[in-house]
C-alpha positions in Angstrom: 16.7 -20.6 37.7 14.6 -17.8 39.1 11.6 -16.6 37.1 10.8 -12.8 36.6 7.8 -11.4 38.5 4.5 -11.8 36.8 4.3 -8.1 36.0 7.6 -8.2 34.1 6.6 -11.4 32.3 3.4 -9.7 31.1 5.4 -6.8 29.7 7.8 -9.2 27.9 5.1 -11.2 26.2 3.0 -8.2 25.3 2.4 -8.0 21.6 4.7 -5.7 19.7 3.3 -2.8 17.7 2.9 -3.5 13.9 6.0 -2.8 11.9 5.7 0.2 9.6 5.8 -0.6 5.9 8.9 0.9 4.2 8.1 3.8 1.9 10.9 2.8 -0.6 11.7 6.4 -1.4 15.4 5.5 -1.1 14.9 3.0 -3.9 13.2 5.6 -6.0 16.1 8.0 -5.4 18.7 5.4 -6.4 16.8 4.6 -9.6 16.5 8.3 -10.4 20.3 8.5 -10.0 20.7 5.6 -12.4 18.4 7.2 -14.9 20.3 10.5 -14.6 23.6 8.6 -15.3 22.2 7.0 -18.5 20.9 10.3 -19.7 24.2 12.1 -19.0 26.1 9.4 -20.9 23.7 9.7 -23.8 24.3 13.5 -24.0 28.1 13.0 -23.9 27.9 10.4 -26.8 25.7 12.8 -28.9 28.2 15.6 -28.5 31.2 13.4 -29.1 29.8 12.1 -32.4 28.2 15.3 -33.6 30.6 18.1 -32.5 33.7 16.1 -31.7 34.0 18.0 -28.4 32.1 18.6 -25.2 30.4 21.9 -24.6 28.7 23.6 -21.7 25.3 22.5 -23.1 25.8 19.1 -21.5 26.2 20.7 -18.1 23.2 23.0 -18.7 20.9 20.2 -19.7 22.2 17.8 -17.1 21.7 20.3 -14.2 18.2 21.2 -15.5 17.3 17.5 -15.7 18.7 16.8 -12.2 17.0 19.8 -10.6 13.6 19.1 -12.1 13.5 15.5 -11.0 15.0 16.2 -7.6 12.0 18.5 -7.0 9.6 15.7 -8.3 11.2 13.2 -6.0 10.9 15.6 -3.0 7.2 16.1 -3.9 6.5 12.4 -4.0 8.4 11.9 -0.7 6.3 14.6 0.9 2.8 14.0 -0.5 2.8 10.4 -1.7 5.3 8.7 0.5 4.0 5.1 -0.1 3.8 5.4 -3.9 5.4 2.8 -6.2 9.2 3.5 -6.3 9.6 2.6 -10.0 7.0 4.8 -11.7 8.8 8.1 -11.4 12.3 6.7 -12.4 10.7 5.1 -15.5 9.1 8.4 -16.5 12.4 10.3 -15.8 14.4 7.9 -18.0 12.0 8.1 -20.9 11.8 11.9 -20.6 15.5 12.2 -20.5 16.1 10.0 -23.6 13.5 12.0 -25.5 15.3 15.2 -24.6 18.6 13.7 -25.8 17.1 12.7 -29.1 15.5 16.1 -29.6 18.8 17.8 -28.8 20.6 15.4 -31.3 18.1 16.4 -34.1 18.6 20.0 -33.2 22.3 19.8 -33.8 21.8 18.2 -37.2 19.1 20.8 -38.2 21.2 23.6 -37.0 24.1 22.5 -39.2 21.9 22.3 -42.2 20.4 25.8 -41.4 24.0 27.2 -41.1 24.9 25.8 -44.5 21.8 27.3 -46.1 22.3 30.6 -44.3 19.0 30.4 -42.5 18.0 31.0 -38.9 17.2 28.0 -36.7 15.3 27.8 -33.4 16.2 24.8 -31.2 13.5 22.7 -29.7 15.4 21.1 -26.8 15.3 24.3 -24.6 11.5 24.4 -25.2 11.2 20.8 -24.2 13.0 21.6 -20.9 10.5 24.4 -20.4 7.6 22.0 -21.2 9.0 19.5 -18.7 9.2 22.2 -16.0 5.6 23.2 -16.6 4.5 19.5 -16.7 6.2 18.9 -13.3 4.5 22.0 -11.9 1.1 20.4 -12.9 2.4 17.1 -11.5 3.1 18.8 -8.2 -0.3 20.6 -8.1 -2.1 17.3 -8.6 -0.2 15.6 -5.8 -1.0 18.5 -3.5 -4.6 19.1 -4.4 -5.8 15.5 -4.9 -5.1 14.1 -1.5 -7.5 11.2 -2.0 -8.3 9.9 -5.5 -11.8 8.9 -4.4 -12.8 12.6 -4.1 -12.7 12.7 -7.9 -15.9 10.7 -8.0 -17.8 13.8 -6.9 -16.8 15.5 -10.1 -17.4 12.6 -12.4 -20.1 14.1 -14.6 -18.5 17.5 -14.5 -15.3 15.9 -15.8 -17.3 14.1 -18.5 -18.9 17.4 -19.7 -15.7 19.3 -19.7 -13.9 16.5 -21.5 -16.6 16.4 -24.2 -16.4 20.1 -24.7 -12.6 20.0 -24.9 -12.8 17.2 -27.4 -15.3 18.9 -29.6 -13.9 22.5 -29.4 -11.3 22.3 -32.2 -14.0 20.9 -34.6 -16.3 23.9 -33.9 -13.6 26.5 -34.5 -12.5 27.7 -37.9 -9.6 26.0 -39.5 -7.3 29.0 -39.0 -7.6 28.5 -35.2 -7.5 24.7 -35.0 -6.0 23.0 -38.1 -2.4 21.8 -38.4 -1.2 19.4 -41.1 -4.8 18.6 -42.0 -6.0 17.6 -38.5 -8.3 20.0 -36.6 -7.1 19.0 -33.1 -5.4 22.2 -32.0 -6.5 25.3 -30.1 -4.3 28.2 -31.4 -3.9 31.0 -28.8 -1.7 34.1 -28.9 1.8 32.9 -28.3 1.2 29.2 -28.0 -1.0 26.3 -29.1 -2.6 23.5 -27.1 -4.2 20.1 -28.0 -7.3 19.8 -25.8 -7.8 16.1 -26.7 -4.7 15.2 -24.6 -6.5 16.5 -21.4 -9.9 15.3 -22.5 -8.9 11.7 -22.4 -8.0 12.0 -18.7 -11.3 13.8 -17.9 -13.3 11.2 -19.8 -11.5 8.4 -17.9 -12.5 9.9 -14.6 -16.1 10.2 -15.8 -16.3 6.7 -17.1 -14.7 5.2 -14.0 -17.2 7.0 -11.7 -20.1 6.1 -14.1 -19.2 2.4 -14.1 -18.9 2.3 -10.3 -22.4 3.7 -10.0 -24.0 1.7 -12.8 -22.0 -1.5 -12.8 -24.9 -3.8 -12.1 -26.6 -2.7 -15.3 -23.8 -4.1 -17.4 -23.8 -7.4 -15.5 -27.3 -8.3 -16.6 -27.3 -10.7 -19.5 -29.6 -10.5 -22.4 -30.6 -13.1 -25.0 -28.4 -16.1 -25.8 -27.3 -16.3 -29.4 -25.3 -19.5 -30.3 -24.8 -20.1 -26.6 -23.4 -16.6 -26.0 -25.1 -14.3 -23.6 -25.4 -10.9 -25.3 -25.9 -7.6 -23.4 -29.3 -6.1 -23.4 -30.0 -3.6 -26.1 -30.8 -0.8 -23.7 -27.4 -1.4 -21.9 -25.4 -0.7 -25.0 -26.0 3.0 -24.7 -22.6 4.0 -23.2 -20.8 1.9 -25.8 -22.8 3.3 -28.6 -22.2 6.9 -27.4 -18.4 6.2 -27.2 -18.4 4.8 -30.7 -20.4 7.8 -31.9 -18.1 10.3 -30.3 -15.0 8.5 -31.8 -16.6 8.5 -35.2 -17.5 12.3 -34.9 -13.9 13.0 -33.9 -12.7 11.1 -36.9 -15.2 12.9 -39.2 -14.8 16.5 -38.1 -11.2 16.6 -36.7 -9.6 13.9 -39.0 -7.8 12.5 -36.0 -7.6 8.8 -36.3 -5.3 8.3 -33.3 -7.4 10.0 -30.7 -10.6 8.2 -31.8 -8.8 4.8 -31.7 -7.3 5.6 -28.3 -10.6 6.7 -26.7 -12.5 3.7 -28.0 -9.9 1.3 -26.7 -9.9 2.9 -23.2 -13.7 2.6 -23.0 -13.6 -1.1 -24.0 -10.9 -1.9 -21.4 -12.5 -0.1 -18.5 -15.8 -1.8 -19.4 -14.2 -5.2 -19.4 -12.4 -4.5 -16.1 -15.7 -3.4 -14.5 -17.8 -6.3 -15.7 -15.3 -9.1 -16.4 -17.4 -10.1 -19.4 -15.5 -10.7 -22.6 -18.7 -10.2 -24.6 -18.3 -6.5 -24.2 -14.9 -6.6 -25.8 -16.2 -8.7 -28.7 -19.1 -6.4 -29.2 -16.9 -3.3 -29.1 -14.4 -4.8 -31.5 -17.3 -5.6 -33.9 -18.4 -1.9 -33.7 -14.8 -0.9 -34.4 -14.4 -3.1 -37.5 -17.7 -1.8 -38.9 -16.7 1.8 -38.2 -13.4 1.3 -39.9 -15.0 -0.1 -43.0 -17.5 2.8 -43.1 -14.7 5.3 -42.6 -12.6 3.8 -45.3 -15.4 4.1 -47.8 -16.4 7.7 -46.8 -13.2 9.6 -45.9 -10.3 10.1 -48.3 -7.7 10.7 -45.5 -8.5 7.3 -44.0 -8.2 5.7 -47.5 -4.8 7.5 -48.0 -3.5 6.2 -44.6 -4.5 2.7 -45.5 -2.8 3.0 -48.9 0.4 4.3 -47.3 0.3 1.4 -44.9 -0.2 -1.3 -47.5 2.6 -0.1 -49.8 4.4 3.1 -48.8 6.7 2.9 -51.8 3.8 2.9 -54.2 2.7 6.3 -52.8 6.2 7.5 -52.0 6.1 10.6 -54.2 2.4 11.5 -53.8 1.3 14.4 -51.6 0.6 13.0 -48.2 1.9 9.7 -49.4 4.2 7.1 -48.0 7.5 9.1 -48.0 7.5 9.5 -44.2 6.8 5.9 -43.4 9.3 4.7 -46.0 12.1 7.0 -44.6 11.3 5.7 -41.1 11.6 2.1 -42.2 14.9 2.9 -44.0 16.2 4.3 -40.8 15.1 1.3 -38.8 16.8 -0.9 -41.4 20.0 1.1 -41.2 20.1 0.7 -37.4 19.8 -3.0 -37.5 20.4 -4.9 -34.3 22.9 -2.7 -32.5 22.3 0.8 -34.1 24.6 3.3 -35.6 25.3 5.0 -32.2 23.9 8.1 -30.7 24.7 11.1 -32.9 26.0 8.8 -35.8 22.8 8.3 -37.7 20.6 10.5 -40.0 17.2 10.6 -38.2 16.7 14.3 -39.2 15.9 13.3 -42.8 12.6 11.7 -41.6 9.8 14.3 -41.5 8.5 15.0 -37.9 11.5 13.1 -36.6 11.3 14.7 -33.1 7.5 14.1 -32.7 5.6 11.4 -34.4 8.6 9.5 -35.7 11.0 9.9 -32.8 11.0 6.1 -32.2 12.3 5.7 -35.8 15.3 7.9 -34.9 15.9 6.0 -31.7 15.6 2.7 -33.5 18.2 3.9 -36.1 20.8 5.0 -33.5 20.2 2.5 -30.7 19.1 -0.4 -32.9 16.6 -3.1 -32.2 18.2 -3.8 -28.8 17.9 -0.1 -27.7 14.4 0.3 -29.0 13.3 -2.9 -27.4 14.8 -1.8 -24.1 12.8 1.5 -24.3 9.6 -0.5 -25.0 10.4 -2.7 -21.9 10.6 0.5 -19.8 7.1 1.4 -21.0 5.9 -2.0 -20.2 7.4 -1.8 -16.7 5.7 1.6 -16.2 2.3 0.2 -17.2 2.8 -3.0 -15.2 3.5 -1.1 -12.0 0.5 1.1 -12.6 -1.7 -2.0 -13.2 -0.3 -3.6 -10.1 -1.2 -0.5 -8.0 -4.7 -0.5 -9.5 -5.3 -4.1 -8.6 -4.0 -3.5 -5.0 -6.0 -0.4 -4.2 -9.1 -1.1 -2.0 -11.8 0.8 -3.8 -13.5 0.0 -7.1 -13.1 3.6 -8.5 -9.4 3.5 -8.0 -9.1 0.1 -9.7 -11.0 1.3 -12.7 -9.2 4.6 -13.0 -5.8 3.1 -12.4 -6.3 0.4 -15.0 -7.6 3.0 -17.5 -4.5 5.3 -16.9 -2.1 2.4 -17.2 -3.7 1.1 -20.4 -3.6 4.5 -21.9 0.2 4.4 -21.8 0.3 1.0 -23.5 -2.3 1.9 -26.1 -0.5 5.1 -27.1 2.8 3.3 -27.5 1.2 0.5 -29.5 -0.6 2.9 -31.8 2.4 5.1 -32.6 5.1 2.4 -32.7 2.8 0.1 -34.7 2.3 3.0 -37.2 6.1 3.7 -37.4 6.9 0.0 -38.0 4.0 -0.5 -40.5 2.2 -2.9 -38.2 -1.0 -0.8 -38.4 -1.9 2.4 -40.4 -0.2 5.5 -39.2 -2.4 7.6 -36.9 -0.3 10.6 -35.8 -0.3 10.6 -32.0 2.8 11.4 -30.0 5.0 8.9 -28.1 4.5 9.5 -24.3 7.4 11.4 -22.6 9.7 10.9 -25.6 8.2 13.2 -28.3 8.6 16.9 -28.5 5.4 18.8 -27.5 3.8 20.6 -24.6 0.3 19.3 -24.6 1.3 15.6 -24.5 3.9 16.1 -21.8 1.6 18.1 -19.6 -1.3 15.6 -19.9 1.0 12.6 -19.3 2.5 14.1 -16.2 -1.0 14.6 -14.8 -1.7 11.0 -15.6 1.5 9.9 -13.8 0.5 12.0 -10.7 -2.9 10.3 -10.5 -1.2 6.9 -10.9 1.2 7.8 -8.0 -1.8 8.9 -5.9 -3.6 5.6 -6.5 -0.3 3.7 -5.8 0.1 5.6 -2.5 -3.4 4.6 -1.4 -2.7 1.0 -2.4 0.5 0.6 -0.4 -0.3 2.9 2.5 -1.1 0.9 5.7 -4.7 1.1 6.7 -5.3 3.4 9.6 -7.2 1.1 12.0 -7.9 2.2 15.5 -5.9 0.2 18.0 -7.9 -1.9 20.4 -7.8 -0.7 24.0 -5.4 -2.8 26.1 -7.1 -4.4 29.1 -6.0 -2.9 32.4 -3.4 -5.2 33.9 -4.1 -6.2 37.5 -1.4 -6.7 40.0 -0.5 -10.2 40.9 -2.3 -11.7 43.8 0.8 -11.9 45.9 1.4 -8.1 45.5 -2.2 -7.1 46.2 -3.0 -5.2 49.4 -5.3 -6.7 52.0 -8.3 -4.6 53.0 -10.3 -5.3 56.1 -14.1 -5.0 55.6 -16.4 -4.8 58.6 -19.4 -7.0 58.4 -22.6 -5.0 59.1 -24.5 -6.0 62.3 -27.5 -8.3 62.0 -30.8 -6.5 61.3 -29.1 -3.3 60.1 -27.3 -1.8 57.2 -23.7 -0.8 56.7 -24.2 2.4 58.7 -25.6 0.6 61.7 -29.1 2.0 61.3 -32.0 -0.5 61.8 -33.8 -1.6 58.7 -37.5 -1.2 58.2 
């Protein structure tokens, strides 16, 4: 059997170029299609149970939903091609189910308004508009933030702006900032905004950049007490500042949810940066002491705790346990399988399309449906954490973990309050609840997570080593005659000195 020439054999056994990592955008598109199918079926069930017929509203909402997330998918395909393929479909499914529930509550409220002879303004079209604005911000973040590491340059600026945004409602008069007893709003002509929703992202950017620069300070151990190495007193500054800020938010803005969320984010990012559990223990100790002080000093905290312990005892009191009790009745009515979309009575719970939207979903989808929604949240946070662990830089790891934990913490705080696991705090459920500020801020959060995920999965651009120049085989080399110089002279024949 004849063998190929040596030059052909060298070409055959040359190393192949590295295979390109798949972007998985096709997987993302398929999962978005599955989410759209679930949302469309949910709209059909709501109309079948509420109006006993199908109207053009299903087509309008369905096309709006498909168009918005088709644009989002195209943006990710163009500017974050290697991002995790499950993050956007999870967000789309949650947003769609929230829109279905808001539309279902609109139908019930519209019927009651018609019987009473009153005008009614639906919230579902506004939620579609908020989703469009949120996706515009989502697109802007993907385009402008080409590398998440550039955010470290603006770490202290983000911290300053975040602190100002957090404190601004407390400094304004109640007529410009207070809604339902909480001074967390900024009322502008024609619309209102909640600055704390954006402040949490800015403060996470600041704290991640700060921990990257000052990480060694938090690694130094102090004195040992009962065999436990405590942090040095001078290194407790950031934690004390975080605790003070949260306490001030609680005092002046009466916003228990935001203060709890911010303090939890600080603790988790500090633990991820140092891997020292003593920081978590110290922070939780501060939290317990702060809760005891707040309970003794502030009547609204005392009222929340009383409603949590026994909502029926304060059922008829102003600001009492009526809302929590109605939410629990709804969850009990739903049972395991639920009453069916459009077949329950979630509208009788106050704030059923914002703070207590999970109670309505639990009533109509049952324990199984609500557990499935919580699993989607868990999947979203897990994929974000996975991307944070896989990214190559420390800032990306800290920021990604903080953003992912924020989703989990928000869901725990609001669902824990609705189910009476913890006192009610009053923050919104991400992507499900009606509201513009929460939706805008959470889509910025998702865009940053996708940017970090893209950096984690994108192949590293290493310069290819230069291939050595292949020489021709000896048998194919040309023979060159070289004339020997004469003795006593050089190659030109001239005598040497």
